[in-house]
C-alpha positions as CSV (number, residue, x, y, z in Angstrom):
1,M,-19.4,-70.8,-27.6
2,I,-20.1,-70.9,-23.8
3,D,-23.3,-69.1,-22.9
4,L,-23.0,-67.5,-19.4
5,V,-25.4,-65.9,-17.0
6,V,-24.1,-63.7,-14.2
7,V,-26.0,-63.6,-10.9
8,D,-25.0,-60.9,-8.4
9,D,-26.9,-58.1,-6.6
10,N,-24.0,-55.7,-7.1
11,P,-24.0,-54.0,-10.5
12,I,-20.3,-53.1,-10.1
13,V,-19.4,-56.8,-9.7
14,R,-21.4,-57.7,-12.8
15,A,-19.6,-55.0,-14.7
16,A,-16.2,-56.3,-13.4
17,V,-17.1,-59.8,-14.6
18,R,-18.1,-58.4,-18.1
19,G,-14.7,-56.7,-18.2
20,F,-12.8,-59.8,-17.2
21,L,-14.4,-61.9,-19.9
22,A,-14.7,-59.3,-22.6
23,A,-11.7,-60.5,-24.5
24,A,-12.7,-64.2,-24.5
25,S,-13.8,-65.3,-28.0
26,D,-15.5,-68.4,-26.7
27,V,-17.6,-67.0,-23.9
28,R,-20.7,-64.7,-24.1
29,I,-22.8,-63.3,-21.4
30,V,-26.4,-63.9,-22.3
31,G,-28.1,-62.6,-19.2
32,E,-27.7,-61.0,-15.8
33,A,-29.8,-61.3,-12.6
34,S,-29.6,-59.5,-9.2
35,D,-31.2,-62.1,-6.9
36,G,-31.9,-65.9,-6.8
37,R,-35.5,-65.7,-7.8
38,E,-34.7,-63.6,-10.9
39,A,-31.9,-66.0,-11.7
40,L,-34.3,-69.0,-11.6
41,R,-36.6,-67.3,-14.2
42,L,-33.7,-66.3,-16.4
43,V,-31.8,-69.6,-16.3
44,T,-34.9,-71.7,-16.8
45,S,-35.6,-69.6,-20.0
46,L,-32.1,-69.3,-21.4
47,R,-30.5,-72.6,-20.3
48,P,-26.9,-71.2,-20.3
49,H,-24.0,-73.5,-20.2
50,V,-22.6,-71.9,-17.0
51,T,-24.1,-69.6,-14.3
52,L,-21.9,-67.5,-12.1
53,L,-23.7,-67.4,-8.8
54,D,-23.2,-65.1,-5.8
55,Y,-24.2,-66.3,-2.3
56,R,-25.3,-63.2,-0.5
57,M,-28.3,-61.7,-2.3
58,P,-31.7,-60.2,-1.5
59,V,-35.0,-62.1,-2.1
60,A,-33.3,-65.5,-2.5
61,D,-29.6,-66.2,-1.8
62,G,-27.4,-68.4,-3.9
63,L,-27.6,-71.3,-1.5
64,S,-31.4,-71.4,-1.6
65,V,-31.5,-71.7,-5.4
66,V,-28.3,-73.6,-6.4
67,G,-30.1,-77.0,-6.4
68,D,-32.9,-75.8,-8.7
69,L,-30.5,-73.9,-10.9
70,S,-28.1,-76.9,-11.3
71,A,-30.9,-78.8,-13.1
72,H,-30.7,-76.3,-16.0
73,T,-27.1,-75.1,-16.0
74,R,-23.6,-75.8,-14.6
75,I,-22.9,-73.6,-11.5
76,L,-19.7,-71.7,-10.7
77,A,-20.1,-69.9,-7.4
78,L,-18.5,-66.5,-7.4
79,T,-18.6,-64.8,-4.0
80,S,-16.6,-63.3,-1.2
81,D,-18.1,-65.7,1.4
82,T,-15.6,-68.2,2.8
83,D,-17.7,-69.7,5.6
84,P,-17.1,-73.5,5.4
85,E,-20.9,-74.2,5.8
86,T,-21.6,-72.0,2.8
87,V,-18.8,-73.5,0.7
88,S,-20.0,-77.1,1.5
89,G,-23.6,-76.2,1.0
90,M,-23.0,-74.7,-2.5
91,L,-20.9,-77.7,-3.5
92,R,-23.4,-80.2,-2.2
93,G,-26.2,-78.3,-3.9
94,G,-24.6,-78.8,-7.3
95,A,-22.0,-76.1,-7.8
96,G,-19.1,-77.4,-10.0
97,G,-16.8,-74.7,-8.8
98,Y,-16.3,-72.1,-6.1
99,L,-14.3,-68.9,-6.6
100,V,-13.6,-66.5,-3.8
101,W,-13.0,-62.8,-4.7
102,G,-9.4,-61.9,-3.9
103,Q,-8.2,-65.5,-4.5
104,F,-8.0,-65.6,-8.3
105,R,-6.8,-63.5,-11.2
106,P,-9.0,-62.5,-14.2
107,D,-7.4,-65.3,-16.3
108,D,-8.4,-67.8,-13.6
109,L,-12.0,-66.8,-13.9
110,L,-12.0,-67.5,-17.6
111,D,-10.2,-70.8,-17.1
112,A,-12.8,-71.7,-14.4
113,V,-15.7,-71.0,-16.6
114,R,-14.3,-73.1,-19.4
115,E,-13.5,-76.0,-16.9
116,V,-16.9,-76.0,-15.3
117,A,-18.6,-75.7,-18.8
118,A,-16.7,-78.9,-19.8
119,G,-18.0,-80.7,-16.7
120,G,-14.9,-80.2,-14.5
121,S,-14.4,-78.4,-11.3
122,W,-12.5,-75.4,-10.1
123,L,-12.0,-74.3,-6.5
124,S,-10.2,-71.3,-4.9
125,P,-7.7,-72.3,-2.2
126,T,-10.2,-71.7,0.7
127,A,-12.9,-73.8,-1.0
128,A,-10.4,-76.5,-1.8
129,S,-9.4,-76.7,1.8
130,V,-13.1,-77.1,2.9
131,A,-13.6,-79.9,0.3
132,V,-10.4,-81.7,1.4
133,T,-11.4,-81.4,5.1
134,A,-14.8,-82.9,4.3
135,L,-13.3,-85.7,2.3
136,R,-10.8,-86.6,5.1
137,R,-13.6,-86.5,7.7
138,H,-15.5,-89.2,5.8
139,E,-12.5,-91.4,5.1
140,P,-11.5,-94.1,7.6
141,P,-8.1,-93.5,9.2
142,P,-5.2,-95.8,8.4
143,D,-4.7,-98.7,10.8
144,D,-1.2,-97.4,11.7
145,T,1.7,-95.3,10.4
146,R,3.1,-98.3,8.6
147,D,-0.1,-98.7,6.6
148,R,0.0,-95.0,5.7
149,D,3.6,-95.2,4.6
150,L,2.9,-98.3,2.4
151,A,0.0,-96.5,0.8
152,R,2.1,-93.5,0.1
153,R,4.9,-95.4,-1.4
154,S,2.5,-97.4,-3.6
155,A,1.0,-94.1,-4.9
156,L,4.4,-92.7,-5.6
157,R,5.4,-95.7,-7.6
158,R,2.1,-95.8,-9.5
159,Y,2.2,-92.2,-10.6
160,G,6.0,-91.7,-10.8
161,L,6.0,-88.6,-8.6
162,S,9.3,-87.3,-7.3
163,R,9.6,-86.6,-3.6
164,R,9.5,-82.9,-4.3
165,E,6.3,-83.3,-6.4
166,Q,4.8,-85.2,-3.5
167,E,5.7,-82.4,-1.1
168,V,4.1,-79.8,-3.3
169,L,1.0,-82.0,-3.7
170,D,0.7,-82.6,0.0
171,L,0.8,-78.8,0.7
172,L,-1.7,-78.2,-2.2
173,G,-4.1,-80.4,-0.3
174,T,-4.1,-77.9,2.6
175,G,-5.7,-75.3,0.4
176,I,-2.8,-72.8,0.4
177,T,-1.6,-70.8,-2.7
178,N,1.3,-71.6,-4.9
179,A,3.2,-68.7,-3.4
180,A,2.6,-70.1,0.1
181,I,3.8,-73.5,-1.0
182,G,6.9,-71.9,-2.3
183,R,7.6,-70.2,1.0
184,R,7.2,-73.5,2.9
185,L,9.6,-75.3,0.6
186,G,12.0,-72.6,-0.2
187,L,11.0,-72.4,-3.9
188,T,9.9,-69.7,-6.2
189,E,6.2,-69.5,-7.2
190,K,7.3,-70.2,-10.8
191,T,9.1,-73.4,-9.7
192,V,6.0,-74.5,-7.8
193,K,3.8,-74.0,-10.8
194,N,6.2,-76.0,-12.9
195,H,6.1,-78.9,-10.4
196,L,2.3,-78.7,-10.4
197,N,2.2,-78.9,-14.2
198,H,4.3,-82.1,-14.0
199,V,2.1,-83.5,-11.3
200,F,-1.1,-82.8,-13.3
201,A,0.4,-84.6,-16.3
202,K,1.5,-87.6,-14.3
203,L,-1.8,-87.9,-12.5
204,G,-3.8,-87.3,-15.7
205,V,-5.8,-84.5,-14.2
206,Q,-6.6,-80.9,-15.4
207,N,-6.5,-78.8,-12.3
208,R,-5.5,-78.6,-8.6
209,T,-8.9,-79.8,-7.3
210,E,-8.8,-83.0,-9.3
211,A,-5.2,-83.6,-8.3
212,V,-5.9,-83.2,-4.6
213,L,-8.9,-85.4,-4.6
214,L,-7.1,-88.2,-6.6
215,W,-4.1,-88.0,-4.3
216,L,-6.1,-88.2,-1.2
217,N,-8.0,-91.2,-2.5
218,H,-4.6,-93.0,-2.9
219,D,-3.2,-91.7,0.3
220,H,-5.1,-93.9,2.8
């Protein structure tokens, strides 16, 4: 059973989260808080497996407490804020995932909670794009185009990816949705999802974030 604390100053949002997770037999909400200071008291006492944490709150916002909270619980940011500095700050502070309202379905929220509880990560497309940009900024560029091509061919051989799977994975790294990838490649969203399932299996990863980070590490 995954014990969960929900931290958001909007009671309507907290109610929505309860509704989304009501049918899950392996998740239970053990507490709610409306600001960061209250969240610290609650999480320190309850030690939940996962805390859903909003960014914009009165008294103390999510960014100001994420580091302290992450010493007692795994953090899944759940917010409408898409500012790159906020996303980066929350992830650097210890958040294992970052969900943006409007960029996920109810089922995705449950999957994200389970993934973060297990020590994994889960990012909405906007957050994934920020993480990828930061990673690329800190990687040395390839010496030349030939080096890049050699690295790419080596990665393709190592993981056994098809050219189409490579194209899907490259676009995934830009942070766009499956539907947008499908439009770029002339594929249906279902076909893109099938390609991604094959990619995840070949790379030995569980989700899109892990796939992108692994692919980028072998791309240069």
